[in-house]
N, C-alpha and C positions, 0 to 999 in steps of 0.2 A: 434780836440778833442771835442770841444764844440758841433759841429754838430752830431758827433757820439753819445755823451752822451744824446742829445736831442732825437735822433732817438730810442736809446735804451730805454729811459724812455717811449716814446710813444708806442713802441712795447710792453713793459711790461704792460702798462695800457690796451692795446688792448687785450692782452692775458687774463688778469684778467676779462675784460668785457665778452669776448667770453666764458670763463669758467663758468661765472655766468649764461649766457644765456643757456649754454649747460647743466647745472646741471639737469633739469627735465628729460633730455633724457639719460644721461649717469651716473648719480649718482647711487651708489649701495645702495639698501634698504634691509631691513629684513621683512619677512612676517611670522606672528605668527598666528596659527590656533588651535582651540579647536574643535575636531570632536566628534560628538555624534550621538546616535541612534535617528532617527527622531520620533520614537514612544515613547520609554521609556525614552529618554533623557540621557541615560547612556553613559559615555565616551567610545570611541572605540580605544583601543591600536592596533598598527600595521598597521594603515591605510597608504597607500602609497600616497605621494603628489608629483607631478611632475610639474615643470614649463614647459608648452607646448613649444616645439621647442627647448629645451635646455637639458642638463644633470643635471641641478639643481633639487634637491628634498630632501625629508626627510620622516621619518616615525614617527607616533605618539607614544608617550610613554605610560606608564601605566595610566596616567591621561588623555589620549586623546590629549595631546599637542604636537606640533611640530613647529620648526622654520626653514624657508628656507632663508638662508642668500645669499647676492650678487644678489639681484633681480634688474634688470635695471629699470630705470624710465620709465614712459609711460604706455600705456595699456598692461596688461599681463593677461594670462589665466592659471589657475591651474587645474590640473586633479586629482580627488580624486578617488582611487580604493581600494576596500576591499572585500575579499572573502565573499559571502553571501549577499552583498549589491549592489545596482545599482550604476554604476559609475556616477560621477558628475563633471561638468565643472563649474568653477567660474571665472568670469572676474572682474578684479580690475584695477584701475589706480594709478600708484605710482608717487611720494610718497603719502602715505595714510595720510589723515587728522588725523585719530585716530590710535595710535600705539598699542592699546589694541588687544588682540587675537580675531580674527574673528571666530564666532561660525558657524560651518558648520554641517548641519544635513543630514545624509545619510539614504536613504530608504532601507529597507530590500527587497531583491529579492527572492520572494517565489519559483522562478524557479531555483535558484542557491543553490544547496545543496551538493556541493563537499566536504565541510568540516564537514558535519554531520557524527557523529560516529555511526557506525553500530555494532549490536551485533550478527546478524544472522550468520556471518562468524566465530564467537567465537574469533576474534582477537581484537575487540574494536579499529579498525583502521578507519580512515576517508575514504570516498568513493574514494577520489582522490588517495589514496595510496593502495587500495585493488585490488589484481590481479583478484579476482572473480567479475564478473559483478553483481552489486547490485543496485537496484533502491529504492529510499526512497521517500515516500509520506509524506511530512512534515507537521508541525503544521498549517501553513497558509492554505494549501489546505484542510486539515482535517476540520479546523474550517468552511471553506466554505461549505463542504459537510455535516457537521453536521446540518447546518441550512436548507439544502435541504431535508435530511432524517435523523432525529436524532434517529430513532428506530433501525438501523442496519447498516452494512458496505457494503451492496450490491453496492450502488452508488459509494463509494470510490474506489472499485476494478473494477467495470464495465467501468469506464471512464479512466482506465489506459491502454495504448496500449499493446496488446498481452494477456490481460486478458479478458475473456468474462464470465459474469454471465448469466447462462442459467436457465430459470424457468423450473422445471422438472414436475410440476403438474398444470393443469389448474384449479383445484378445490382448493387445499391447498396453492397454490403459493410458495411451497418449491422450493429451488434453489440450484444449484451447480455452481462452477466456474471452468473454464478451462484455462490452460496456454498452449500456443503454440498448441492448437487444441486437447490436451488430456483431457479425462474426469477428473472430480474433484478428483476421487479416487487416481490419480497419483500426487496430490499436497498435501502437509502437510500444515495445518493451525495451527499455533502456537500462544501461548500467552506468551510473555516474554521467549521464548525458550521452553515452555512446550507444548507437543502435547495433547491438551485438547479436541480436536474436532474430528469428523469423525465417521464412522460406522452408526449406526441407527439414530444418531442425526445430521449427516452430511448435510442433505437437509434443516435443520432448522438453522444451525450454523450462516450463514451470516445474517439471519433475527433476531436472538436473541443476537446479540452482539452490544450494544449501543456504539457509537464511542466517546462520550464526554470525556472520560477519557484517550484517546489515545495521546501519544506524537508523534509517527510517525509509519508508516507502512513500513516494509522492505520487498522487494521482490527479490528473486533469481529466475531467469528464467533459467532453465536448470538443469542438474542432481545435486542433493545435498544429495544423500543417504549416502555418506561418512561421512557426519556430523550428519545426523539425521535418518539414518536407512531406513527400508522399507517404501515405500510410497511416497518418495521425488523424484520421477522419473522426473516429469515435473518442479519441483521447490518447493519452500516453500514461504509461506506468514507469516511473523512474526509481530504480533500486539504488539507494545511496549507501555507499560502503563506509564502514568505520575507519577513521583515520587515527594514526598513533597520537598519543598524548604523552605529557611528561612523565606520568606515572605508568609503568609497565602494566600491561593488561594481558590476561590469558585465561582460558577456560577449556576444559575437556568435557564433553557430553557423551554418555553412554545411554542407549535406549533400546528397548526390546518390545515386541508386540506379540499378541496372541495369535496373529496371522503368519508368524514365522519371519518377522522383519527384525533386522539388527542394524543399528546405526552407531558409528563411532566418529565424532566430529571434534576437532581441535581448532582453536583460534588463538593467535598471540600477536601482540602489537607493542612497539616500543619506539620512543623518540629520543634521539641523542642531540647533541648541539647542532650538527649539520646534516645528520642523516636520520631516517626513520624507516620502519618497515612494518608490514602486516603479513600474516601467513594464515591461510585457511587450508586445512586438510580434512577430507571427509571420505569415509568409506561406508558404503550402504549395501546391505545384503537382504534379499527378499526370497523366500522359498515359494514355489508354486502353491497358491492358496485357492481352494475351492469352497466357497461359502455355502452353496446349496446342494452339494453332493451330486452334481450332474455330470461329473467326470471332466469338466472344463474349468480352466482357471478363471477366477475373478481378479486375482492379482498375479501378474506373470512372475516367473523366476527372474530375479535381477541381480546383477553385480555391477557396482559402480564405484569409481575412484575419482575424486576431484582434488586438485591442488591449485591454489591461487596465491602466489607470492606477489607482493607489491613493495617497491622501494620509493622513498621520498628523499629528495635532496633540497635543503633549505639554504638560501643565500639571498641575493637580491630579489629573486622569485622563488617559486616552488616548482621543482621538476618531479614528475610522477612517471614511473615506468612500471608496468605490470604485465604479468602473464597469467593465463588461466587455462587449465587443461582438464578435460573430462573424458574418461573412457568408460563405456558401458556396454554390457550384454543383457538383453532381456528376451525371454522366450515365454510365450503364452500359447494356450490351446488345450489339447487333450493331455490331461495330467500324466497318464501312463507313458505317453510318448516322450514327454519331457524327462521323466524320472529314469526310465530304463530303455529308451529308444524303441518302444513298441510302435506299432503302426498307428497312425492317427494324424489328424491335422494339427500343425503347430505353425506359429508365426515367430520368426527369429529376427530380432533387431540388434545390430552391432553399430556402434556410433563412436566417433572420435571428434571432440570439439577442442580446438586450440585457438586462443585469442591472444593477441599482443596489443598493448596500447601504451601511449605516451602522451603526457600533457605537460604544459608549462604555463604558469600564471605569474604575472609580474605587474606590479603597480608602476605606471609610468609617471604618476604624480598623485597628489592627494585625491584627485577627482577622476583619474583615468586608470583602468585596469585592463591589461592585454592578456588574452587567452589563446594559446595555440594547442591543438591536440589532434591525434591521428590514431587510428586503430585498424587492425585487420583481423578478420575471423575466418578460420578454415574449419568447415564441418564436413565430415565424411560419414556416410551412412549406407548400410546394406540391409534390405528387407527380404527375408526368404520365407516363402510358403511352398507347399508341395507343387512342384512343376513350374515354379516361377521364382525368379530372383531379380530384384531391382537394387541398383547400387549407383552411387555417384558422389560427387563432391561439390560443395558450394563455397564460393569465395566472396566475401563482402569486405569492402574497405570504406573508410570514412576519414575525412580530413576537414578541419575547420580552423579559421582564424577570425577572432572576434574581439571587440573592444567595448567595454562598459564605461560610460561616462556620467558624471553627475554635474549638472549645470543648473544651479539654483534649485527650483522646484521640479526640474526635469531629470529623469534617469533614462539615458539613451543607450541602447545596445545596437550595434551594427556589426555585420560580419558576412563572410562568404564560406560556403562549404561545398565539398564534392564527395560523391559517393558512387560506388560501383557495386553491382550484384550480378554474379554469373554462376551458372550450374552446368556441370559437365557429367553426362550419364555415362557410366562405364560398362553396364551390363551388356555382354554380347558384342561389344565394339560398336554398338548402335548409338546414334546421337538423336534419340527421339524427343526428349524433353529439354534438350540443351537450350540455353538462352544466355544472353549477356546484355546488360544495359547499364547506363550510368546517368547521373544528373549533376548539374552545376547550379548552385543556388546563391542568391544574395538576399539578405533580409535586414530589416531595420525595425526598431521598436522604441516607442517613447512612452514613458510612464510619467504622468504629470500630476503632481499633488496640487490641485488647484487651490483648495483650502483644507482645513482640518476635517471638513465634512465631505468633500468631493475629491475623487481622484479619477483620472481618465487614462486609458491605455490604448494605444493604436499601433498596429504593425502591418507591414507589408513584405511579402516574399515573392520573388520571381525565380521560377525554376525552369531550366532548359533541360529537357529529357531527351536522351539520345534516340528513343523510339517513338515517343508520342508528342514531341513538340514543346511549346512553352506554356507555362501555367502561372497566372497572376493570382496570388493568394492573400487577400486582405483579411484583417481581423481587428476587432475593437471590443473593448469592455469598459465598464464604468463601476465605480464603487461609491455608494452613498451611505453616510452615517448620520442620519437626521437626529437621532436622540442617542443618549448613552446606552450602550449595550446592543444596539440594533445596527446591522450592516446589511445592505441590499446590493447585490451584484447582478449585472446583466452583460452578456457578451455573445458574440457570434463570429462566424468566419467561413471561408471556403476551404475545400480540401480536394485531394485527388489520390488515386492509387493506380500504379501500373499493374497490368494483369500478369499472373504467373500461374503455373498449374498446381501449385502446392497449397491446396485448399482442404478444408475438413472432409469434403466428400472423397477426395483422393486418398487421404489418410485412412478413411474407413475401409477401403478395399485394398490396402497395402500397395497401392499404385499399380495393381494389376489391371491391364487394359486401359490405363490412362493415356490419352493422346495429347499432343501439344495444343496449346491455346491457339485458336484460329487466328490466322494472319489479319483478319478483318476486325479482331477485337480491339476495342478502344479503351482508353484509361477511364476508370470510374471517377465520377465527380460528385462532390457533396456540397451542401449548404446546411449549416446548423447553428443553433443558438441555445443558451441556457439563461435562466433567471432564478435567483435564489435569495432568500431572506434568512439571516442568522441572528438570533436574539439570545443574549446572555444576561443572566441576573442572579442575584443571591437572595434567597427568601429565608431569612434567618439562618439556620445551620445548613440549608439545602442549596447547593449550586445547581443551576438549571441552564442547559443549552438547548435551543430548539432551532431546527433548520427545515425550511420548506424550499424544495427546488423543482423547477419545471424545465423540461428540455424537449427539443425537436430536431430531427435530422432527416434531410431528404437526399436520397442517393440516386443519381441518374446514371445511365449506361451501365447497369450492374452486370457483372460477370456471372452467368448462370450455368449450372451443370446440365448436360444433356446425356442421360444415361440409358444404355441398353443392357442386355444380359451380358455382353462381352466387352463393351467399351464404355469409357467415360470421357467426355470432351467438355470444353468450356468455350462459350461464345458470349458476345455482348447481347443482352436481352433487351426487349422493348420495355417501355414503361419505367417504373421507378420502385425503390424501396423507401418506405417512410416509417420512422419510429418516433413516437412521442410518449411522454409519461411524466411521472412525478416521483420524488423521493421525499418522504417525511421521516425525520429522525428526532429523537429527544434523548438527552443525556441528563441524568440526575445523580448527584453524589451527596451523601449524608454520612459524615464521620468516616468509617472504614468501609462503607458500602457504596457501590456505584451500580446504577441501572441504566441500560441502553435499550431503547425501543426503536424499531424502524419498520416502515411500510413502503414497498415500491410497487407502483402501478406502471405497467408497460403495454403499450399498444403498438405492435409491429406488424406492418402489412407489405405485401408485394403486389404491385399493380402493373400488369403487362399482358399483352396478347389477348386483350378482351376479358381477362380474368382478374379478379381481385380477392385476396384472402390473407389470413394471418400467416406469419412466418412459422414454419414448423419448429418444434422443440424450443419454444419460447414461451415461458409462463407469463400470464398477465398479472398475477398477484404473487407477491413474496413478502413475508414478514421476518423480522429479526428481533430477538430478545436475548439479552445477556445480563445476568445478575452476578456481581463479583464482590466478595469480601476480601480485603487485602490490608495487611500491615507490612510496611516496608521493613526489610530485614528479618521478617518472621515467616511470612508465607501468604498464600492466597487460596481461595476456593471459589470456583466459578460454575455457574449453571447456564447452559445455552440451549436455545430452541429456535429452529428455523423451518418455516413452512413455505413449501413451493406449490403453487396452484396447478390446476390441470394444464396440459400442453397438447397442441395439435401434433399428431404423428405424421411422418412423410406420406403414409398410405391413406391419410384422411381420417384415421381413427383418433381417439382422444385418450391420453394417458391421465390417470387420476392424480390428484394432489397428494403430497406426502409431507410428513413431519420428521425432521431429524433433530434429536436432542443429545446433549453431551454433558458430562460432568468432569471437572478437572480439579486437582488439588496439588499444592506445592508447600513444602516446608523447609525452611533454611536453618541449618546448623552451622554457624560460622561461615566457612568458605564452601560448604557443601549444601546443595539443594537437591532434595529428593522430590520426585514428582510422579503423579499417576494420572492417567486420562482414560475416561470411558467415552468412546466415540460411538454415536448412533446407538444409544442404549436401547431404543425401541426396535432396533433391528429392521429399520425400513430397507426394503430391497425391491428392485424392479421385478425380480423373478417371482415375487409374490403375486403379481398381476398376470404375467405371461412369461413363458420360458425365454431366457436369453439366447439359448442355443437349441436348434432343431436339426433334425437329419442325422445321417450316419457320422460316426467318428472321423471317417476319412474325408468327408466332404460336407461339413456342417454349414448351416446358414445362421447368421447372427442378427439379432434384432437391433434396431437403432437404440442407442443408449439415451435414456431420458431421466434416469434416476440413479440412486446409489446401487452399486452391484456387489459391494463387499460385505454389507451388513455390519453388525456389531463387532467392534475391535477394541481391545484394551491395550494400552501401552504404559510403560513405566521405566524409570531410570533415574540417573543421578547426573548432576552437573557440578563440577569442581572448579572453583575460581582459584587460579594460581597466584 
C-alpha cells in the first residue's frame, strides 16, 4: 500500500509538470480583433476571420470587433476576407502578451466591385446579384483617370475592354465611342439615367464631360432598348454623379500638359438636414498643337467652361433639381491661320449646351418606390470652314414615371416615358436637315430570385414612334451560380434606332454637302445576346477574378452613307451588319500590387448588295494590360500598355497595328496629391505610316483617323482636397 501510494503521488506530480510544460502548445486562447479601413480608419462590419487550417472563425460586428475563441497555443495564422477589400493573412504566436484587441487594417481592392450598387438596370441591386451583365468603373479608377485627363471622359471609356473611343475628325478632334464594334449612334450615353447626349452634339459629348464629379460609370454591353428605348442597341453608358454626404466634400485640381493644355476643375458637395448641393466648375484651355510639324493641328485650340450646380431637398422623398451649362470654342487646321489669321484652312466649332433636369423619388411603402423625372437639353452648334457655315440647334426632352416593387422573391419595375428630339438648321435660313420626332413607351421588368443559385430577369417594352410606327422590344437574362465564386450570365433582346443625319461620316466633313435622310429610310432594327462566366477565388495571398464573355449582334435595315465628291446622303441599305466576338479579362491582386490583363476579339462584317466584308476602322484584335502599385493615403504608380491590331481602311487598304504605353504616378501629402502622367511614351502616331494631311494649306485633304494623332504627351499637376 505504501509503495502504491508513493507511485501514485509521483505519477500525479509528473502529470502536473507535463501539463504545465504543455500549456503553450495546447492551452485554448481567445483572439480579439478590430478591423478597420486602411485609408479612412472606419470600422468594417461583416469581415470574415478564419483560423487557417481549422473551422474556427468569426465575423466582425457593427463596431468592427470580433472574437475567435478556442485558439490553440503556438504560431497561428488568421485570414481576413471582406468583399471589396484585399484579403490579408496575419501571423501571431499564442498566448499573446497583450490581450487587447489587435487592430487590423484592410486595403480596398479597386478591382473588386461586386458589391457596387448599380442603377442602370433600374433594380438598384448589387452587381453580384444582377442577371444582366453590368460593368462598373469605380471611384478609384475614375480618380486615377481624372489625373490623366480631367477635361473629359474619353480616357475612362477607351481603356475599358470592348469600348473603343474613335476620333472622327482630324481637325476638330471630335470623337465617338463604339461598343462591340458598332458605331456610337447605337449606344446611349446617359447621365444619372437621363439621355442628355447624342445627335448633333454626340461627337463632342465625351470631350465636354468633366469626370471629377462622377461616383461611378456603369456599362451594359449588349441590347438595352427594353429599358431605355431606341438607340440602346449596342448598350448603354450611364454616368453616375456624386451625391452630397453628411461630411462636406471638396477638391480643386490643376493640370498642365506639354501640348499646351491647362485644366482648372473644382468640385464641392454638402448635405444639411433638409437640403444638399453639389457644384462642379471646370475651365479647360488648349493651345493649337502640331505634333509632327506639318503646319496643321493635331489638337485644336480650345476654350471651354462648364458649370453644373445640383440641389437636393430631403423630406418624405428626395427632390433633385439640376442645371448644366457648357460653352466651348475650338478651332483646328492650319496653325498659322489660327494664331495670326494667315490664309489657310481652318475649322471653327462654337457650341453651347444647356441642360435642366428634375427628379423625385419617394417610398410609398416598405416595398414600393416611386420615381418621377424629367429633363430638357438644348444644344446649339456652329461649324465654319472656308466658304461654308453650318449651324443649328437641337432640343431633346425626356420624362418618365416608374415604380419599383418588391414582392417576395420578385423585384418588379413598371413605367412609362416620353421623349422628343428635334433639330432646326439656321444657316442661310434653309431647313435642309431639320427633323422632329418623338416616342411614347411603356416598359415592365421582373427580376425573380428563384433560388440562391438561380435568378431570372425578363422585360418588355412597347414604343410608339411618331415617324416609324410601333416597336415591341422583349429582353431576358439569367444568372446561374452553380458553385462558390462562379457566376454565369446569359441574355438577349431586340432593339431599334430612328435614322438621323448626325453620323460619324457627316462629322468627318463638317456637315458640308450633307443632305437630309431619304424619306424612304426605315428604322434600324437589331437582335443581340451575350453570355459570360465570371470566376472569383483567393489563392493564398492572391485574389483572382477571371471573366470570359461572348457576344453577337445582328443589325438589319442599316442606314448607310452614299458619298460623292460634293454630297453625302444616307439611305436604308440592303443586307445586314453582324458583329460577334469575345472578351477575356483577368484581374490579380497581391498585397499592394494589382495586375489587369485583357484580350478582345471582334469580327464585324457588313453584308449587302451582293458584297460582304469587314467594317472599316474596326480592329479584330486588342489587348489590355495594366500593372498598379498602390497604398491608400500614400500614392500609386501604374504602367499601362494597349495594343490595337490592323484595321481595314475605307479605301480598301490596311492600317498597321500599334502599341500605346503609358506611365503614371501619384503621391499624397495630407490633403494634397501631386501627380504626373506620361501618355503614349512610345510616341505612336498615325502620321508615321502615312501623312494625315495632304494638299495645299488652303484646301487640304485629311486621311481617315485610325490611330493616335497627337503622339507622346506628358501632364502633371496637383489635387487639393478641401
